[in-house]
C-alpha positions in Angstrom: 0.0 0.0 0.0 1.5 3.4 -1.0 1.7 6.5 1.2 -0.7 8.3 -1.1 -3.3 5.5 -0.6 -2.9 5.8 3.2 -3.4 9.6 3.1 -6.6 9.2 1.0 -8.2 6.8 3.5 -10.3 8.2 6.5 -9.7 5.8 9.4 -12.7 7.3 11.4 -16.3 6.2 10.8 -18.5 9.2 10.3 -22.2 9.8 10.6 -24.7 12.6 10.4 -25.3 14.2 13.9 -28.8 13.8 15.3 -30.8 16.6 16.9 -30.2 14.9 20.3 -26.4 15.1 19.7 -26.6 18.8 18.8 -28.7 19.7 21.8 -26.2 18.0 24.1 -23.4 20.1 22.8 -25.1 23.5 22.4 -24.7 25.8 25.3 -26.6 29.0 24.5 -27.3 30.7 27.8 -30.3 32.8 28.5 -29.1 36.5 28.5 -28.8 37.7 32.1 -27.4 40.7 33.8 -24.5 41.9 31.7 -22.8 43.6 34.6 -22.9 40.4 36.7 -21.6 38.4 33.8 -18.8 40.9 33.2 -17.6 40.6 36.8 -18.0 36.8 36.9 -15.7 36.6 33.9 -12.9 38.3 35.9 -10.6 35.6 37.3 -7.9 37.9 38.8 -7.5 41.4 40.1 -5.7 42.2 36.9 -8.9 41.3 35.0 -10.9 43.7 37.2 -8.3 46.4 36.4 -8.9 45.9 32.7 -12.7 46.3 33.2 -12.1 49.3 35.5 -10.0 51.0 32.8 -12.7 50.6 30.2 -15.4 52.0 32.4 -13.7 54.9 34.3 -12.6 58.3 33.0 -8.9 58.7 32.7 -8.4 61.2 35.6 -9.9 59.0 38.3 -8.5 55.8 36.9 -5.0 57.2 36.7 -5.2 58.6 40.2 -5.9 55.1 41.4 -3.5 53.3 39.1 -0.6 55.7 39.2 2.2 56.4 41.6 4.9 59.0 42.2 7.5 60.2 39.7 8.6 57.4 37.4 6.4 54.8 39.3 9.5 52.6 39.9 8.5 52.0 43.5 5.2 50.4 42.8 6.7 48.3 40.0 9.4 47.0 42.4 6.8 46.3 45.1 4.8 44.1 42.7 8.0 42.5 41.3 9.0 41.5 44.9 5.9 39.4 45.2 6.5 37.8 41.8 10.1 37.1 42.9 9.3 34.4 45.5 9.5 30.7 45.5 6.9 28.7 47.4 7.7 25.5 49.2 4.7 23.1 49.5 4.6 20.1 51.8 2.7 17.1 50.3 0.6 14.4 51.8 -1.1 16.8 54.3 -4.7 16.6 55.1 -6.1 20.1 54.2 -9.8 19.2 54.2 -10.4 21.5 57.1 -9.0 25.0 56.6 -8.8 28.0 58.9 -8.1 31.4 57.4 -9.0 33.4 60.5 -7.1 34.8 63.5 -7.0 37.8 65.8 -6.0 41.1 64.4 -5.5 43.8 67.0 -7.5 41.7 69.5 -10.6 41.0 67.3 -11.1 38.0 65.1 -10.7 38.6 61.3 -11.9 36.0 58.9 -8.9 36.6 56.7 -5.5 38.3 57.2 -6.8 41.1 55.0 -8.2 44.6 55.4 -9.3 47.3 53.0 -6.7 50.1 53.1 -7.7 53.8 53.4 -8.1 55.4 50.0 -8.8 59.1 49.2 -11.3 60.5 46.6 -13.1 57.1 46.6 -16.4 58.3 45.2 -14.6 59.6 42.2 -13.8 56.0 41.3 -17.5 55.0 41.6 -20.4 56.8 43.0 -21.0 54.1 45.7 -17.5 54.9 47.1 -16.7 54.0 50.7 -20.1 52.6 51.5 -19.6 49.8 48.9 -16.2 49.0 50.5 -17.5 49.0 54.1 -20.4 46.8 53.3 -18.3 44.3 51.3 -15.7 44.2 54.1 -18.4 43.5 56.7 -19.8 40.7 54.5 -16.3 39.1 54.4 -15.7 39.8 58.1 -12.6 41.9 57.6 -11.8 45.5 58.6 -12.5 48.6 56.4 -10.4 51.7 56.8 -11.8 55.1 56.1 -9.3 57.8 54.9 -9.1 61.3 56.1 -9.5 62.1 52.4 -12.4 59.7 52.0 -15.5 61.1 50.3 -18.1 59.7 52.8 -18.4 61.0 56.3 -17.3 59.0 59.4 -21.0 58.7 60.5 -22.3 57.8 57.1 -19.9 54.9 56.7 -20.9 53.6 60.1 -24.6 53.9 59.1 -23.9 51.9 55.9 -22.1 49.2 57.9 -23.7 49.1 61.3 -22.1 45.8 62.3 -18.8 46.1 60.4 -15.4 46.5 61.9 -14.2 50.1 61.0 -10.8 51.6 61.3 -10.0 55.4 60.8 -6.9 56.6 59.0 -5.6 60.0 60.1 -3.4 62.6 58.4 -2.1 65.1 60.9 -3.2 68.4 59.5 -1.6 71.8 60.0 -4.7 72.8 62.0 -4.0 70.2 64.7 -7.4 70.6 66.4 -9.1 69.4 63.2 -7.2 66.1 63.3 -8.2 65.6 67.0 -11.9 66.4 66.2 -11.8 63.5 63.7 -10.3 61.3 66.3 -13.2 62.1 68.7 -15.8 61.6 66.0 -14.4 58.2 64.9 -14.4 56.9 68.5 -18.0 58.1 69.1 -19.0 56.3 65.9 -17.6 53.0 67.0 -14.4 52.8 65.1 -12.0 50.6 67.1 -8.7 51.4 65.5 -6.9 54.6 64.5 -4.2 54.4 61.8 -2.0 57.4 61.7 -0.1 57.9 58.4 3.5 59.2 58.9 5.0 59.2 55.4 3.4 62.4 54.1 5.3 65.6 55.2 4.4 66.8 51.7 2.6 65.3 48.7 4.5 63.0 46.3 5.1 64.1 42.7 2.2 62.3 41.0 2.9 63.2 37.4 -0.1 61.4 35.9 -2.5 63.6 37.9 -0.6 66.7 36.8 -0.7 65.7 33.2 -4.4 64.9 33.4 -5.2 68.1 35.3 -6.8 66.0 38.0 -9.0 68.4 40.0 -11.5 68.2 42.7 -14.3 68.3 41.9 -13.9 66.9 38.3 -14.3 69.4 35.6 -16.2 68.9 32.4 -13.8 70.1 29.7 -13.5 69.3 26.0 -10.9 66.6 26.9 -13.0 65.0 29.6 -16.1 65.1 27.4 -14.2 63.2 24.7 -12.9 60.7 27.3 -16.3 60.4 28.9 -18.2 59.5 25.7 -17.8 55.7 26.2 -18.1 56.0 30.0 -21.7 57.4 30.2 -22.6 55.3 33.3 -19.8 56.8 35.4 -20.8 60.4 34.5 -24.5 59.6 35.0 -23.8 58.2 38.5 -21.6 61.1 39.3 -24.1 63.8 38.2 -27.2 62.2 39.6 -26.0 61.3 43.1 -25.2 63.7 46.0 -22.2 66.0 45.4 -18.9 64.5 46.4 -17.5 65.8 49.7 -14.7 64.8 52.0 -14.9 63.0 55.2 -12.7 65.6 56.8 -12.5 68.6 54.5 -15.6 70.8 54.0 -14.8 71.9 50.5 -12.0 72.3 48.0 -11.6 73.7 44.5 -8.2 73.0 43.0 -5.8 70.2 42.1 -5.2 67.1 44.1 -1.6 68.0 44.8 -2.6 71.5 46.0 -5.1 70.0 48.4 -2.6 67.5 49.9 0.1 70.2 50.4 -2.4 72.5 52.0 -3.3 69.7 54.5 -0.2 67.8 55.3 1.8 69.0 58.3 5.6 68.6 57.7 6.2 69.2 61.5 4.7 66.0 62.6 7.0 64.2 65.0 7.0 61.8 68.0 5.4 64.5 70.2 2.5 64.7 67.7 2.1 61.0 67.8 2.0 61.1 71.6 -0.7 63.7 71.4 -2.8 61.4 69.3 -2.1 58.4 71.5 -3.4 60.4 74.5 -6.6 61.4 72.7 -7.4 57.9 71.3 -8.8 55.1 73.6 -8.6 52.3 71.0 -5.9 50.5 69.2 -3.2 52.6 67.4 -1.5 51.7 64.2 1.4 53.7 62.6 1.3 53.4 58.8 4.3 54.3 56.6 7.1 52.6 58.4 10.0 52.0 56.0 13.0 51.0 58.1 14.0 48.6 60.9 15.2 51.4 63.1 11.8 53.2 62.9 10.0 49.9 63.6 12.2 49.3 66.6 11.6 52.8 68.0 7.8 52.6 67.5 7.8 49.2 69.3 9.6 50.8 72.2 6.9 53.5 72.7 4.1 51.0 72.8 2.0 51.4 69.6 -0.2 48.4 68.9 0.9 47.8 65.3 2.9 49.2 62.5 2.1 49.0 58.8 5.1 48.6 56.6 4.2 50.7 53.6 5.7 53.1 51.1 2.2 54.6 50.4 1.7 52.4 47.4 4.7 54.0 45.7 2.8 57.3 45.8 5.1 59.4 48.0 8.8 58.8 47.7 9.5 56.9 44.5 12.1 54.1 44.9 11.6 54.0 48.7 12.2 50.5 50.3 9.9 47.8 49.2 7.8 46.8 52.3 7.6 43.1 51.4 11.4 42.9 51.2 11.7 44.6 54.6 9.2 42.3 56.3 11.4 39.3 57.4 14.0 41.5 59.1 11.3 43.7 60.8 9.5 40.6 61.9 12.7 39.2 63.5 13.3 42.5 65.3 9.9 43.6 66.6 7.5 40.8 65.8 7.2 39.8 69.4 6.4 43.3 70.6 3.7 44.5 68.2 1.7 43.4 65.2 3.2 44.0 61.7 0.8 44.8 58.9 1.9 45.0 55.3 0.8 47.4 52.5 1.8 48.1 48.9 1.8 45.9 45.8 -0.6 43.2 46.9 -2.6 41.9 44.0 -3.4 38.3 44.8 -4.2 35.9 47.6 -0.8 34.3 47.1 0.8 37.6 47.9 -1.2 37.7 51.1 -0.2 34.1 52.1 3.5 34.9 51.4 3.2 38.1 53.6 1.7 36.1 56.5 4.4 33.4 56.2 7.1 36.0 56.5 5.6 37.7 59.6 2.7 39.9 58.7 -0.4 39.7 60.9 -2.6 41.2 58.2 -2.3 42.8 54.8 -3.9 46.0 53.4 -5.3 46.2 49.8 -6.0 49.6 48.2 -5.7 49.5 44.5 -7.0 45.9 44.3 -10.2 46.9 46.1 -10.6 50.1 44.0 -10.2 48.2 40.7 -13.2 46.1 41.8 -15.1 49.3 42.8 -14.5 50.9 39.4 -15.4 47.7 37.6 -18.8 47.4 39.3 -19.5 49.2 42.5 -20.4 47.1 45.5 -20.7 44.0 43.3 -17.2 44.7 42.0 -15.7 45.0 45.5 -17.4 41.7 46.3 -15.8 40.1 43.3 -12.3 41.5 44.3 -12.7 40.1 47.8 -14.0 36.8 46.4 -11.0 36.5 44.1 -8.5 37.3 46.9 -10.0 35.1 49.5 -10.4 32.1 47.1 -6.7 32.5 46.2 -5.8 32.5 49.9 -7.6 29.3 50.5 -6.2 27.6 47.4 -2.6 28.7 48.0 -2.8 27.5 51.6 -4.1 24.1 50.6 -1.5 23.7 47.8 1.2 24.5 50.4 -0.1 21.8 52.6 -1.2 24.3 55.3 -4.4 24.0 57.2 -4.3 27.2 59.4 -2.6 30.5 59.3 -0.6 29.6 62.4 1.2 26.9 60.4 2.6 29.3 57.9 6.2 30.3 58.4 9.4 31.4 56.6 10.0 27.8 55.5 7.2 28.2 53.0 8.6 31.2 51.1 11.9 32.2 49.7 12.5 35.8 48.5 14.6 35.7 45.4 17.2 38.5 44.9 16.5 40.4 41.7 17.6 43.6 43.6 20.6 43.0 45.8 22.8 45.4 47.7 26.0 46.4 45.9 29.0 46.2 48.2 
């Protein structure tokens, strides 16, 4: 038999498909809610970012997505999470899984909290109320920013049973900061987070190029950009005007607002003043060195957050995740260590816990979900992150957060010190 003869032959028996066969293979779904379908299709936080970019005007999206100067700091922070090696143990029974433990004395369902974010109702009209409600549903803390766009009392009203934290910028008018502290305590917030890496605003070039202002201005450029983003503008124009949680009004650029508020004189005396005025737990956010962590542990704060402000203040500042193991060795027995900046997956969260973090803070990851679909989008973001936490723990052979340790994670050295 020749090769040509073999090629001409069809070794498979064929038949005409029946209607029953076709029905078994056709999968035409009844059209449902397109927004829900869009969110369900997102499998990662990066997918939610893609949706958010399509649906949000350039100014608010870039404010969320961008960082300071050349944006090297945020790129390095994310790269640090990519540059890890995970070490699973096999033949472990992980049928039962515990993802909860105490964070600042109260049980949290996951080692995860929503970070404080400013201008949040510019990302989506639901703003902070969507984040607070979603956090309560997942039994994790929600942090309201001094530059949040929903009042302290309104967030509590939206989440009557949720765990709320208040973030504080020390303002030049010191009494205004202390008034916020008092309001937060009276509204049932249990933790105060004072941010200490903001003597002045970072150079956020995307915002300057976009002419990012508060409130947003309808110019020829924004109208062109808004054309395919009608839903955002409709929500913005038909809901109550955006106001700040702590600032009565402002008309100018974001950078001008920040520089008008931030107090470059904040020091340890100012921190002591806040400590004396606050009865609850106190967290200091923006720690970027072992020496500062050691000093703060010595004065008795309850927790520190290793953070370079999401790369939005000093570009090329130390990467918090790379600092984590040494800080944990130095002060981990004296206070809780929380980690912020660059977290985009549940695997990032698990790696942080393994290296000594008590909890982690997500800002952009939550805002991508918010921009992608309001409260439902935040739910989707938290669903993705918590599912990834569970899956990563099981694949590591770990049944509880207490079992995680440095043996599970190796930080690889892409950036090493030149001697």
